[in-house]
All heavy atoms as a GROMACS GRO file, in nm:
protein
  587
    1MET      N    1  15.620  -5.337  -1.614
    1MET     CA    2  15.758  -5.311  -1.574
    1MET      C    3  15.838  -5.282  -1.700
    1MET      O    4  15.824  -5.346  -1.808
    1MET     CB    5  15.815  -5.434  -1.506
    1MET     CG    6  15.960  -5.416  -1.462
    1MET     SD    7  16.026  -5.550  -1.364
    1MET     CE    8  16.066  -5.668  -1.491
    2THR      N    9  15.928  -5.183  -1.693
    2THR     CA   10  16.012  -5.145  -1.801
    2THR      C   11  16.157  -5.170  -1.760
    2THR      O   12  16.198  -5.143  -1.654
    2THR     CB   13  15.997  -4.996  -1.834
    2THR    OG1   14  15.860  -4.970  -1.856
    2THR    CG2   15  16.082  -4.945  -1.949
    3VAL      N   16  16.239  -5.231  -1.853
    3VAL     CA   17  16.376  -5.256  -1.825
    3VAL      C   18  16.457  -5.130  -1.884
    3VAL      O   19  16.446  -5.098  -2.001
    3VAL     CB   20  16.428  -5.387  -1.894
    3VAL    CG1   21  16.573  -5.402  -1.876
    3VAL    CG2   22  16.346  -5.507  -1.836
    4ILE      N   23  16.538  -5.076  -1.799
    4ILE     CA   24  16.619  -4.958  -1.836
    4ILE      C   25  16.761  -4.990  -1.803
    4ILE      O   26  16.790  -5.033  -1.692
    4ILE     CB   27  16.572  -4.833  -1.758
    4ILE    CG1   28  16.427  -4.793  -1.800
    4ILE    CG2   29  16.663  -4.712  -1.789
    4ILE    CD1   30  16.364  -4.687  -1.720
    5THR      N   31  16.847  -4.967  -1.894
    5THR     CA   32  16.990  -4.994  -1.874
    5THR      C   33  17.060  -4.865  -1.863
    5THR      O   34  17.048  -4.766  -1.938
    5THR     CB   35  17.051  -5.072  -1.999
    5THR    OG1   36  16.978  -5.187  -2.017
    5THR    CG2   37  17.196  -5.106  -1.977
    6ALA      N   38  17.138  -4.850  -1.753
    6ALA     CA   39  17.222  -4.728  -1.728
    6ALA      C   40  17.358  -4.768  -1.668
    6ALA      O   41  17.356  -4.874  -1.606
    6ALA     CB   42  17.147  -4.636  -1.633
    7ARG      N   43  17.461  -4.695  -1.692
    7ARG     CA   44  17.589  -4.724  -1.642
    7ARG      C   45  17.600  -4.644  -1.514
    7ARG      O   46  17.567  -4.527  -1.510
    7ARG     CB   47  17.698  -4.682  -1.742
    7ARG     CG   48  17.841  -4.726  -1.685
    7ARG     CD   49  17.940  -4.719  -1.794
    7ARG     NE   50  17.918  -4.823  -1.900
    7ARG     CZ   51  17.951  -4.954  -1.891
    7ARG    NH1   52  18.006  -4.996  -1.778
    7ARG    NH2   53  17.924  -5.028  -1.994
    8ILE      N   54  17.645  -4.705  -1.402
    8ILE     CA   55  17.658  -4.642  -1.272
    8ILE      C   56  17.804  -4.656  -1.226
    8ILE      O   57  17.877  -4.741  -1.271
    8ILE     CB   58  17.562  -4.700  -1.172
    8ILE    CG1   59  17.590  -4.843  -1.146
    8ILE    CG2   60  17.417  -4.673  -1.210
    8ILE    CD1   61  17.520  -4.902  -1.021
    9THR      N   62  17.835  -4.577  -1.129
    9THR     CA   63  17.965  -4.588  -1.061
    9THR      C   64  17.942  -4.617  -0.915
    9THR      O   65  17.867  -4.540  -0.856
    9THR     CB   66  18.050  -4.464  -1.080
    9THR    OG1   67  18.069  -4.438  -1.221
    9THR    CG2   68  18.188  -4.475  -1.019
   10VAL      N   69  18.012  -4.713  -0.856
   10VAL     CA   70  18.003  -4.734  -0.712
   10VAL      C   71  18.132  -4.699  -0.654
   10VAL      O   72  18.241  -4.749  -0.686
   10VAL     CB   73  17.971  -4.889  -0.684
   10VAL    CG1   74  17.964  -4.910  -0.535
   10VAL    CG2   75  17.845  -4.930  -0.753
   11ALA      N   76  18.132  -4.597  -0.557
   11ALA     CA   77  18.247  -4.549  -0.493
   11ALA      C   78  18.289  -4.642  -0.382
   11ALA      O   79  18.218  -4.737  -0.336
   11ALA     CB   80  18.223  -4.409  -0.431
   12ALA      N   81  18.413  -4.626  -0.330
   12ALA     CA   82  18.467  -4.711  -0.226
   12ALA      C   83  18.373  -4.715  -0.097
   12ALA      O   84  18.368  -4.808  -0.023
   12ALA     CB   85  18.602  -4.670  -0.185
   13ASP      N   86  18.308  -4.603  -0.072
   13ASP     CA   87  18.222  -4.590   0.043
   13ASP      C   88  18.083  -4.649   0.019
   13ASP      O   89  17.999  -4.643   0.102
   13ASP     CB   90  18.213  -4.454   0.095
   13ASP     CG   91  18.148  -4.359  -0.003
   13ASP    OD1   92  18.113  -4.401  -0.115
   13ASP    OD2   93  18.124  -4.239   0.031
   14GLY      N   94  18.056  -4.705  -0.101
   14GLY     CA   95  17.931  -4.763  -0.137
   14GLY      C   96  17.826  -4.678  -0.195
   14GLY      O   97  17.715  -4.715  -0.234
   15THR      N   98  17.856  -4.550  -0.213
   15THR     CA   99  17.763  -4.460  -0.277
   15THR      C  100  17.760  -4.487  -0.426
   15THR      O  101  17.861  -4.528  -0.484
   15THR     CB  102  17.797  -4.308  -0.253
   15THR    OG1  103  17.929  -4.286  -0.306
   15THR    CG2  104  17.791  -4.275  -0.106
   16ILE      N  105  17.640  -4.464  -0.485
   16ILE     CA  106  17.620  -4.494  -0.627
   16ILE      C  107  17.593  -4.363  -0.699
   16ILE      O  108  17.511  -4.280  -0.656
   16ILE     CB  109  17.504  -4.591  -0.647
   16ILE    CG1  110  17.532  -4.725  -0.586
   16ILE    CG2  111  17.469  -4.606  -0.790
   16ILE    CD1  112  17.420  -4.821  -0.585
   17SER      N  113  17.657  -4.345  -0.817
   17SER     CA  114  17.622  -4.223  -0.898
   17SER      C  115  17.615  -4.272  -1.041
   17SER      O  116  17.663  -4.370  -1.088
   17SER     CB  117  17.732  -4.118  -0.883
   17SER     OG  118  17.858  -4.170  -0.927
   18GLY      N  119  17.537  -4.192  -1.116
   18GLY     CA  120  17.516  -4.225  -1.260
   18GLY      C  121  17.415  -4.138  -1.320
   18GLY      O  122  17.358  -4.044  -1.251
   19HIS      N  123  17.376  -4.162  -1.446
   19HIS     CA  124  17.272  -4.082  -1.510
   19HIS      C  125  17.173  -4.180  -1.573
   19HIS      O  126  17.211  -4.274  -1.645
   19HIS     CB  127  17.334  -3.999  -1.623
   19HIS     CG  128  17.426  -3.890  -1.562
   19HIS    ND1  129  17.379  -3.773  -1.510
   19HIS    CD2  130  17.560  -3.890  -1.556
   19HIS    CE1  131  17.482  -3.701  -1.472
   19HIS    NE2  132  17.594  -3.766  -1.499
   20ALA      N  133  17.046  -4.150  -1.548
   20ALA     CA  134  16.936  -4.232  -1.609
   20ALA      C  135  16.902  -4.180  -1.747
   20ALA      O  136  16.917  -4.059  -1.768
   20ALA     CB  137  16.818  -4.232  -1.518
   21PRO      N  138  16.857  -4.263  -1.835
   21PRO     CA  139  16.817  -4.210  -1.971
   21PRO      C  140  16.699  -4.109  -1.952
   21PRO      O  141  16.631  -4.112  -1.848
   21PRO     CB  142  16.770  -4.338  -2.037
   21PRO     CG  143  16.834  -4.451  -1.967
   21PRO     CD  144  16.854  -4.408  -1.828
   22GLY      N  145  16.675  -4.029  -2.052
   22GLY     CA  146  16.574  -3.923  -2.046
   22GLY      C  147  16.432  -3.973  -2.031
   22GLY      O  148  16.357  -3.896  -1.980
   23ARG      N  149  16.401  -4.093  -2.061
   23ARG     CA  150  16.271  -4.142  -2.055
   23ARG      C  151  16.231  -4.188  -1.914
   23ARG      O  152  16.112  -4.228  -1.884
   23ARG     CB  153  16.247  -4.258  -2.148
   23ARG     CG  154  16.329  -4.385  -2.114
   23ARG     CD  155  16.291  -4.495  -2.216
   23ARG     NE  156  16.359  -4.617  -2.184
   23ARG     CZ  157  16.476  -4.661  -2.227
   23ARG    NH1  158  16.539  -4.585  -2.315
   23ARG    NH2  159  16.527  -4.771  -2.189
   24VAL      N  160  16.325  -4.182  -1.815
   24VAL     CA  161  16.295  -4.213  -1.674
   24VAL      C  162  16.239  -4.089  -1.607
   24VAL      O  163  16.300  -3.995  -1.600
   24VAL     CB  164  16.424  -4.262  -1.604
   24VAL    CG1  165  16.393  -4.298  -1.457
   24VAL    CG2  166  16.481  -4.386  -1.676
   25PRO      N  167  16.114  -4.099  -1.553
   25PRO     CA  168  16.058  -3.989  -1.481
   25PRO      C  169  16.134  -3.959  -1.349
   25PRO      O  170  16.190  -4.046  -1.290
   25PRO     CB  171  15.914  -4.034  -1.456
   25PRO     CG  172  15.917  -4.181  -1.459
   25PRO     CD  173  16.028  -4.216  -1.549
   26ALA      N  174  16.131  -3.831  -1.312
   26ALA     CA  175  16.193  -3.789  -1.186
   26ALA      C  176  16.117  -3.856  -1.069
   26ALA      O  177  15.999  -3.883  -1.078
   26ALA     CB  178  16.198  -3.640  -1.171
   27GLY      N  179  16.190  -3.879  -0.964
   27GLY     CA  180  16.129  -3.934  -0.841
   27GLY      C  181  16.200  -4.060  -0.794
   27GLY      O  182  16.309  -4.093  -0.846
   28GLU      N  183  16.148  -4.120  -0.690
   28GLU     CA  184  16.215  -4.236  -0.632
   28GLU      C  185  16.162  -4.364  -0.704
   28GLU      O  186  16.047  -4.380  -0.739
   28GLU     CB  187  16.169  -4.246  -0.487
   28GLU     CG  188  16.247  -4.354  -0.411
   28GLU     CD  189  16.215  -4.347  -0.264
   28GLU    OE1  190  16.223  -4.238  -0.205
   28GLU    OE2  191  16.184  -4.452  -0.207
   29HIS      N  192  16.264  -4.450  -0.734
   29HIS     CA  193  16.236  -4.574  -0.805
   29HIS      C  194  16.301  -4.687  -0.739
   29HIS      O  195  16.402  -4.675  -0.667
   29HIS     CB  196  16.288  -4.565  -0.952
   29HIS     CG  197  16.228  -4.452  -1.028
   29HIS    ND1  198  16.102  -4.457  -1.084
   29HIS    CD2  199  16.279  -4.329  -1.060
   29HIS    CE1  200  16.077  -4.344  -1.150
   29HIS    NE2  201  16.189  -4.266  -1.135
   30GLU      N  202  16.247  -4.806  -0.750
   30GLU     CA  203  16.311  -4.928  -0.704
   30GLU      C  204  16.392  -4.986  -0.820
   30GLU      O  205  16.349  -4.993  -0.932
   30GLU     CB  206  16.209  -5.032  -0.655
   30GLU     CG  207  16.274  -5.151  -0.596
   30GLU     CD  208  16.165  -5.250  -0.546
   30GLU    OE1  209  16.066  -5.198  -0.488
   30GLU    OE2  210  16.188  -5.369  -0.554
   31ALA      N  211  16.522  -5.025  -0.791
   31ALA     CA  212  16.604  -5.071  -0.900
   31ALA      C  213  16.678  -5.197  -0.853
   31ALA      O  214  16.704  -5.217  -0.736
   31ALA     CB  215  16.705  -4.967  -0.936
   32SER      N  216  16.708  -5.282  -0.949
   32SER     CA  217  16.795  -5.398  -0.922
   32SER      C  218  16.930  -5.381  -0.993
   32SER      O  219  16.932  -5.331  -1.107
   32SER     CB  220  16.727  -5.527  -0.980
   32SER     OG  221  16.606  -5.542  -0.910
   33ILE      N  222  17.040  -5.423  -0.926
   33ILE     CA  223  17.169  -5.409  -0.986
   33ILE      C  224  17.224  -5.548  -1.006
   33ILE      O  225  17.231  -5.629  -0.920
   33ILE     CB  226  17.259  -5.324  -0.892
   33ILE    CG1  227  17.207  -5.187  -0.874
   33ILE    CG2  228  17.402  -5.323  -0.947
   33ILE    CD1  229  17.280  -5.107  -0.770
   34THR      N  230  17.265  -5.570  -1.133
   34THR     CA  231  17.335  -5.700  -1.168
   34THR      C  232  17.480  -5.671  -1.196
   34THR      O  233  17.509  -5.586  -1.283
   34THR     CB  234  17.272  -5.760  -1.291
   34THR    OG1  235  17.130  -5.778  -1.266
   34THR    CG2  236  17.330  -5.893  -1.322
   35VAL      N  237  17.567  -5.731  -1.119
   35VAL     CA  238  17.712  -5.709  -1.141
   35VAL      C  239  17.766  -5.829  -1.227
   35VAL      O  240  17.756  -5.946  -1.180
   35VAL     CB  241  17.788  -5.702  -1.004
   35VAL    CG1  242  17.935  -5.687  -1.030
   35VAL    CG2  243  17.733  -5.586  -0.925
   36ALA      N  244  17.815  -5.802  -1.346
   36ALA     CA  245  17.863  -5.910  -1.436
   36ALA      C  246  18.000  -5.952  -1.389
   36ALA      O  247  18.083  -5.870  -1.345
   36ALA     CB  248  17.864  -5.855  -1.572
   37ASP      N  249  18.029  -6.080  -1.394
   37ASP     CA  250  18.162  -6.128  -1.364
   37ASP      C  251  18.260  -6.074  -1.473
   37ASP      O  252  18.226  -6.064  -1.590
   37ASP     CB  253  18.159  -6.281  -1.364
   37ASP     CG  254  18.076  -6.341  -1.255
   37ASP    OD1  255  18.060  -6.271  -1.149
   37ASP    OD2  256  18.025  -6.449  -1.268
   38GLU      N  257  18.384  -6.054  -1.428
   38GLU     CA  258  18.488  -6.014  -1.521
   38GLU      C  259  18.527  -6.133  -1.601
   38GLU      O  260  18.540  -6.242  -1.548
   38GLU     CB  261  18.606  -5.955  -1.449
   38GLU     CG  262  18.579  -5.826  -1.380
   38GLU     CD  263  18.707  -5.765  -1.320
   38GLU    OE1  264  18.820  -5.792  -1.374
   38GLU    OE2  265  18.694  -5.688  -1.223
   39PRO      N  266  18.544  -6.112  -1.730
   39PRO     CA  267  18.589  -6.227  -1.814
   39PRO      C  268  18.727  -6.272  -1.775
   39PRO      O  269  18.807  -6.191  -1.727
   39PRO     CB  270  18.586  -6.171  -1.957
   39PRO     CG  271  18.595  -6.021  -1.940
   39PRO     CD  272  18.526  -5.989  -1.816
   40ALA      N  273  18.752  -6.398  -1.789
   40ALA     CA  274  18.887  -6.452  -1.760
   40ALA      C  275  18.990  -6.394  -1.849
   40ALA      O  276  18.964  -6.373  -1.969
   40ALA     CB  277  18.885  -6.611  -1.768
   41ARG      N  278  19.108  -6.367  -1.798
   41ARG     CA  279  19.214  -6.308  -1.875
   41ARG      C  280  19.266  -6.414  -1.967
   41ARG      O  281  19.295  -6.525  -1.935
   41ARG     CB  282  19.328  -6.263  -1.787
   41ARG     CG  283  19.443  -6.191  -1.861
   41ARG     CD  284  19.536  -6.118  -1.765
   41ARG     NE  285  19.615  -6.035  -1.842
   41ARG     CZ  286  19.746  -6.065  -1.866
   41ARG    NH1  287  19.802  -6.172  -1.818
   41ARG    NH2  288  19.821  -5.983  -1.936
   42GLN      N  289  19.276  -6.370  -2.094
   42GLN     CA  290  19.328  -6.466  -2.199
   42GLN      C  291  19.477  -6.435  -2.224
   42GLN      O  292  19.516  -6.322  -2.243
   42GLN     CB  293  19.252  -6.444  -2.333
   42GLN     CG  294  19.108  -6.487  -2.322
   42GLN     CD  295  19.035  -6.459  -2.454
   42GLN    OE1  296  19.082  -6.388  -2.540
   42GLN    NE2  297  18.915  -6.516  -2.464
   43GLU      N  298  19.553  -6.540  -2.212
   43GLU     CA  299  19.694  -6.523  -2.237
   43GLU      C  300  19.720  -6.517  -2.386
   43GLU      O  301  19.653  -6.583  -2.463
   43GLU     CB  302  19.767  -6.644  -2.177
   43GLU     CG  303  19.770  -6.647  -2.025
   43GLU     CD  304  19.830  -6.533  -1.954
   43GLU    OE1  305  19.930  -6.475  -2.005
   43GLU    OE2  306  19.778  -6.488  -1.847
   44PRO      N  307  19.820  -6.433  -2.427
   44PRO     CA  308  19.851  -6.431  -2.571
   44PRO      C  309  19.904  -6.558  -2.625
   44PRO      O  310  19.965  -6.639  -2.555
   44PRO     CB  311  19.954  -6.315  -2.585
   44PRO     CG  312  20.008  -6.304  -2.448
   44PRO     CD  313  19.898  -6.350  -2.350
   45ASN      N  314  19.877  -6.583  -2.757
   45ASN     CA  315  19.924  -6.710  -2.819
   45ASN      C  316  20.075  -6.713  -2.839
   45ASN      O  317  20.135  -6.812  -2.834
   45ASN     CB  318  19.852  -6.730  -2.951
   45ASN     CG  319  19.703  -6.756  -2.932
   45ASN    OD1  320  19.659  -6.793  -2.822
   45ASN    ND2  321  19.627  -6.734  -3.033
   46GLU      N  322  20.131  -6.594  -2.866
   46GLU     CA  323  20.274  -6.581  -2.889
   46GLU      C  324  20.327  -6.465  -2.809
   46GLU      O  325  20.256  -6.372  -2.781
   46GLU     CB  326  20.302  -6.568  -3.036
   46GLU     CG  327  20.224  -6.464  -3.107
   46GLU     CD  328  20.234  -6.473  -3.258
   46GLU    OE1  329  20.197  -6.575  -3.312
   46GLU    OE2  330  20.281  -6.380  -3.318
   47PRO      N  331  20.451  -6.461  -2.779
   47PRO     CA  332  20.510  -6.349  -2.705
   47PRO      C  333  20.506  -6.220  -2.778
   47PRO      O  334  20.514  -6.218  -2.903
   47PRO     CB  335  20.652  -6.395  -2.671
   47PRO     CG  336  20.680  -6.505  -2.761
   47PRO     CD  337  20.559  -6.569  -2.801
   48PHE      N  338  20.495  -6.107  -2.705
   48PHE     CA  339  20.491  -5.976  -2.767
   48PHE      C  340  20.634  -5.941  -2.811
   48PHE      O  341  20.730  -5.947  -2.735
   48PHE     CB  342  20.437  -5.876  -2.673
   48PHE     CG  343  20.436  -5.734  -2.721
   48PHE    CD1  344  20.340  -5.696  -2.818
   48PHE    CD2  345  20.527  -5.640  -2.682
   48PHE    CE1  346  20.337  -5.571  -2.865
   48PHE    CE2  347  20.527  -5.513  -2.733
   48PHE     CZ  348  20.428  -5.477  -2.823
   49ASP      N  349  20.645  -5.890  -2.935
   49ASP     CA  350  20.776  -5.855  -2.992
   49ASP      C  351  20.768  -5.701  -3.023
   49ASP      O  352  20.704  -5.659  -3.114
   49ASP     CB  353  20.805  -5.929  -3.114
   49ASP     CG  354  20.944  -5.895  -3.173
   49ASP    OD1  355  21.019  -5.823  -3.102
   49ASP    OD2  356  20.969  -5.931  -3.289
   50VAL      N  357  20.833  -5.622  -2.941
   50VAL     CA  358  20.829  -5.474  -2.959
   50VAL      C  359  20.894  -5.434  -3.084
   50VAL      O  360  20.858  -5.335  -3.146
   50VAL     CB  361  20.900  -5.399  -2.837
   50VAL    CG1  362  21.052  -5.426  -2.833
   50VAL    CG2  363  20.865  -5.257  -2.837
   51ASN      N  364  20.985  -5.509  -3.141
   51ASN     CA  365  21.052  -5.483  -3.264
   51ASN      C  366  20.958  -5.502  -3.384
   51ASN      O  367  20.987  -5.456  -3.496
   51ASN     CB  368  21.179  -5.564  -3.284
   51ASN     CG  369  21.278  -5.523  -3.175
   51ASN    OD1  370  21.299  -5.409  -3.147
   51ASN    ND2  371  21.346  -5.625  -3.121
   52ALA      N  372  20.846  -5.566  -3.365
   52ALA     CA  373  20.753  -5.590  -3.477
   52ALA      C  374  20.656  -5.470  -3.493
   52ALA      O  375  20.580  -5.470  -3.585
   52ALA     CB  376  20.673  -5.715  -3.454
   53LEU      N  377  20.661  -5.374  -3.399
   53LEU     CA  378  20.574  -5.255  -3.411
   53LEU      C  379  20.615  -5.174  -3.532
   53LEU      O  380  20.730  -5.162  -3.565
   53LEU     CB  381  20.578  -5.176  -3.284
   53LEU     CG  382  20.521  -5.240  -3.160
   53LEU    CD1  383  20.550  -5.153  -3.037
   53LEU    CD2  384  20.371  -5.263  -3.170
   54PRO      N  385  20.520  -5.106  -3.601
   54PRO     CA  386  20.549  -5.023  -3.714
   54PRO      C  387  20.632  -4.901  -3.671
   54PRO      O  388  20.617  -4.849  -3.561
   54PRO     CB  389  20.419  -4.984  -3.768
   54PRO     CG  390  20.320  -5.002  -3.662
   54PRO     CD  391  20.378  -5.112  -3.575
   55THR      N  392  20.722  -4.854  -3.758
   55THR     CA  393  20.798  -4.739  -3.728
   55THR      C  394  20.783  -4.637  -3.842
   55THR      O  395  20.751  -4.674  -3.960
   55THR     CB  396  20.946  -4.766  -3.708
   55THR    OG1  397  20.998  -4.832  -3.830
   55THR    CG2  398  20.967  -4.862  -3.593
   56ARG      N  399  20.806  -4.513  -3.818
   56ARG     CA  400  20.803  -4.404  -3.918
   56ARG      C  401  20.933  -4.319  -3.905
   56ARG      O  402  20.961  -4.272  -3.798
   56ARG     CB  403  20.684  -4.311  -3.903
   56ARG     CG  404  20.556  -4.384  -3.914
   56ARG     CD  405  20.502  -4.370  -4.055
   56ARG     NE  406  20.365  -4.427  -4.058
   56ARG     CZ  407  20.324  -4.517  -4.143
   56ARG    NH1  408  20.408  -4.572  -4.224
   56ARG    NH2  409  20.200  -4.561  -4.136
   57ASP      N  410  21.006  -4.299  -4.006
   57ASP     CA  411  21.122  -4.219  -4.008
   57ASP      C  412  21.078  -4.080  -4.052
   57ASP      O  413  21.048  -4.057  -4.170
   57ASP     CB  414  21.232  -4.276  -4.093
   57ASP     CG  415  21.360  -4.185  -4.085
   57ASP    OD1  416  21.363  -4.093  -4.005
   57ASP    OD2  417  21.454  -4.216  -4.159
   58LEU      N  418  21.072  -3.983  -3.962
   58LEU     CA  419  21.032  -3.849  -3.997
   58LEU      C  420  21.152  -3.758  -4.023
   58LEU      O  421  21.139  -3.638  -4.036
   58LEU     CB  422  20.946  -3.789  -3.882
   58LEU     CG  423  20.822  -3.871  -3.848
   58LEU    CD1  424  20.750  -3.811  -3.730
   58LEU    CD2  425  20.733  -3.886  -3.972
   59GLY      N  426  21.270  -3.814  -4.037
   59GLY     CA  427  21.383  -3.730  -4.066
   59GLY      C  428  21.446  -3.671  -3.935
   59GLY      O  429  21.393  -3.690  -3.827
   60PRO      N  430  21.547  -3.591  -3.953
   60PRO     CA  431  21.614  -3.531  -3.836
   60PRO      C  432  21.529  -3.420  -3.778
   60PRO      O  433  21.444  -3.354  -3.844
   60PRO     CB  434  21.744  -3.478  -3.893
   60PRO     CG  435  21.712  -3.456  -4.035
   60PRO     CD  436  21.621  -3.558  -4.081
   61TRP      N  437  21.543  -3.400  -3.645
   61TRP     CA  438  21.479  -3.283  -3.580
   61TRP      C  439  21.540  -3.153  -3.627
   61TRP      O  440  21.662  -3.149  -3.660
   61TRP     CB  441  21.492  -3.294  -3.436
   61TRP     CG  442  21.411  -3.402  -3.369
   61TRP    CD1  443  21.342  -3.499  -3.430
   61TRP    CD2  444  21.389  -3.424  -3.229
   61TRP    NE1  445  21.281  -3.579  -3.338
   61TRP    CE2  446  21.310  -3.537  -3.212
   61TRP    CE3  447  21.434  -3.358  -3.114
   61TRP    CZ2  448  21.271  -3.585  -3.091
   61TRP    CZ3  449  21.398  -3.402  -2.994
   61TRP    CH2  450  21.312  -3.516  -2.979
   62PRO      N  451  21.464  -3.043  -3.629
   62PRO     CA  452  21.522  -2.919  -3.662
   62PRO      C  453  21.639  -2.886  -3.567
   62PRO      O  454  21.633  -2.914  -3.445
   62PRO     CB  455  21.408  -2.815  -3.646
   62PRO     CG  456  21.283  -2.898  -3.660
   62PRO     CD  457  21.323  -3.034  -3.603
   63ALA      N  458  21.744  -2.822  -3.618
   63ALA     CA  459  21.857  -2.791  -3.538
   63ALA      C  460  21.825  -2.700  -3.421
   63ALA      O  461  21.884  -2.706  -3.311
   63ALA     CB  462  21.968  -2.733  -3.623
   64ASP      N  463  21.728  -2.607  -3.438
   64ASP     CA  464  21.696  -2.510  -3.327
   64ASP      C  465  21.579  -2.559  -3.238
   64ASP      O  466  21.534  -2.489  -3.154
   64ASP     CB  467  21.659  -2.376  -3.385
   64ASP     CG  468  21.535  -2.384  -3.482
   64ASP    OD1  469  21.500  -2.496  -3.523
   64ASP    OD2  470  21.483  -2.281  -3.512
   65MET      N  471  21.544  -2.682  -3.250
   65MET     CA  472  21.431  -2.739  -3.168
   65MET      C  473  21.484  -2.761  -3.024
   65MET      O  474  21.582  -2.820  -3.003
   65MET     CB  475  21.382  -2.868  -3.227
   65MET     CG  476  21.264  -2.924  -3.153
   65MET     SD  477  21.204  -3.070  -3.234
   65MET     CE  478  21.060  -3.104  -3.141
   66THR      N  479  21.399  -2.717  -2.928
   66THR     CA  480  21.434  -2.737  -2.789
   66THR      C  481  21.311  -2.794  -2.717
   66THR      O  482  21.197  -2.762  -2.750
   66THR     CB  483  21.478  -2.609  -2.722
   66THR    OG1  484  21.500  -2.634  -2.580
   66THR    CG2  485  21.374  -2.494  -2.733
   67LEU      N  486  21.335  -2.884  -2.630
   67LEU     CA  487  21.223  -2.947  -2.553
   67LEU      C  488  21.227  -2.912  -2.400
   67LEU      O  489  21.176  -2.984  -2.318
   67LEU     CB  490  21.228  -3.094  -2.572
   67LEU     CG  491  21.207  -3.150  -2.718
   67LEU    CD1  492  21.217  -3.298  -2.731
   67LEU    CD2  493  21.073  -3.096  -2.765
   68ARG      N  494  21.302  -2.803  -2.373
   68ARG     CA  495  21.304  -2.762  -2.233
   68ARG      C  496  21.164  -2.720  -2.189
   68ARG      O  497  21.089  -2.663  -2.260
   68ARG     CB  498  21.400  -2.637  -2.222
   68ARG     CG  499  21.546  -2.671  -2.246
   68ARG     CD  500  21.636  -2.551  -2.233
   68ARG     NE  501  21.606  -2.470  -2.120
   68ARG     CZ  502  21.594  -2.336  -2.123
   68ARG    NH1  503  21.612  -2.271  -2.233
   68ARG    NH2  504  21.574  -2.270  -2.011
   69ARG      N  505  21.136  -2.743  -2.059
   69ARG     CA  506  21.003  -2.715  -2.007
   69ARG      C  507  20.972  -2.564  -2.021
   69ARG      O  508  20.867  -2.528  -2.061
   69ARG     CB  509  21.005  -2.752  -1.860
   69ARG     CG  510  20.867  -2.721  -1.795
   69ARG     CD  511  20.869  -2.766  -1.645
   69ARG     NE  512  20.763  -2.714  -1.571
   69ARG     CZ  513  20.636  -2.770  -1.570
   69ARG    NH1  514  20.612  -2.873  -1.651
   69ARG    NH2  515  20.536  -2.716  -1.505
   70GLU      N  516  21.075  -2.484  -1.993
   70GLU     CA  517  21.048  -2.339  -2.005
   70GLU      C  518  21.013  -2.296  -2.146
   70GLU      O  519  20.938  -2.207  -2.168
   70GLU     CB  520  21.177  -2.258  -1.958
   70GLU     CG  521  21.210  -2.275  -1.812
   70GLU     CD  522  21.284  -2.405  -1.780
   70GLU    OE1  523  21.320  -2.481  -1.877
   70GLU    OE2  524  21.304  -2.437  -1.666
   71ASP      N  525  21.074  -2.360  -2.246
   71ASP     CA  526  21.044  -2.325  -2.382
   71ASP      C  527  20.905  -2.378  -2.430
   71ASP      O  528  20.843  -2.318  -2.518
   71ASP     CB  529  21.154  -2.374  -2.479
   71ASP     CG  530  21.291  -2.313  -2.445
   71ASP    OD1  531  21.289  -2.195  -2.391
   71ASP    OD2  532  21.391  -2.372  -2.473
   72LEU      N  533  20.867  -2.495  -2.375
   72LEU     CA  534  20.743  -2.551  -2.413
   72LEU      C  535  20.624  -2.479  -2.355
   72LEU      O  536  20.523  -2.465  -2.416
   72LEU     CB  537  20.738  -2.701  -2.374
   72LEU     CG  538  20.831  -2.796  -2.448
   72LEU    CD1  539  20.825  -2.930  -2.381
   72LEU    CD2  540  20.789  -2.804  -2.590
   73TYR      N  541  20.634  -2.435  -2.227
   73TYR     CA  542  20.521  -2.388  -2.153
   73TYR      C  543  20.525  -2.235  -2.127
   73TYR      O  544  20.435  -2.181  -2.066
   73TYR     CB  545  20.504  -2.456  -2.017
   73TYR     CG  546  20.474  -2.608  -2.036
   73TYR    CD1  547  20.569  -2.700  -2.020
   73TYR    CD2  548  20.345  -2.644  -2.084
   73TYR    CE1  549  20.544  -2.832  -2.041
   73TYR    CE2  550  20.322  -2.783  -2.102
   73TYR     CZ  551  20.419  -2.871  -2.079
   73TYR     OH  552  20.389  -3.005  -2.102
   74GLY      N  553  20.635  -2.166  -2.157
   74GLY     CA  554  20.640  -2.022  -2.141
   74GLY      C  555  20.672  -1.989  -1.998
   74GLY      O  556  20.714  -2.070  -1.911
   75ASP      N  557  20.661  -1.863  -1.963
   75ASP     CA  558  20.704  -1.804  -1.834
   75ASP      C  559  20.615  -1.850  -1.713
   75ASP      O  560  20.666  -1.860  -1.603
   75ASP     CB  561  20.708  -1.650  -1.839
   75ASP     CG  562  20.806  -1.596  -1.936
   75ASP    OD1  563  20.902  -1.674  -1.963
   75ASP    OD2  564  20.791  -1.488  -1.988
   76ASP      N  565  20.487  -1.876  -1.738
   76ASP     CA  566  20.405  -1.911  -1.625
   76ASP      C  567  20.401  -2.055  -1.595
   76ASP      O  568  20.333  -2.105  -1.510
   76ASP     CB  569  20.256  -1.862  -1.647
   76ASP     CG  570  20.193  -1.934  -1.772
   76ASP    OD1  571  20.265  -2.004  -1.850
   76ASP    OD2  572  20.073  -1.906  -1.793
   77GLY      N  573  20.478  -2.137  -1.670
   77GLY     CA  574  20.494  -2.284  -1.640
   77GLY      C  575  20.372  -2.366  -1.681
   77GLY      O  576  20.357  -2.474  -1.636
   78ARG      N  577  20.288  -2.318  -1.762
   78ARG     CA  578  20.170  -2.392  -1.801
   78ARG      C  579  20.166  -2.424  -1.945
   78ARG      O  580  20.187  -2.356  -2.034
   78ARG     CB  581  20.040  -2.315  -1.762
   78ARG     CG  582  20.028  -2.308  -1.616
   78ARG     CD  583  19.904  -2.228  -1.572
   78ARG     NE  584  19.906  -2.214  -1.430
   78ARG     CZ  585  19.805  -2.245  -1.353
   78ARG    NH1  586  19.702  -2.294  -1.402
   78ARG    NH2  587  19.812  -2.225  -1.223
   0.00000   0.00000   0.00000
């Protein structure tokens, strides 16, 4: 028996999709799925202070700078 680890996705309807490593031969195989418990959420030791985040002063914006959607994406809107 060989142990192979692969990441899979289980959809809401129960279907499974994923990719097996290259060393797995094509064909039908029997597999076991182990679902790991989610780790318990750890509460922070101290409250989050948004003012403690680093800042960068890049100076004033150019006087002719525009952030209008039409100017950013052109005539086709993309």
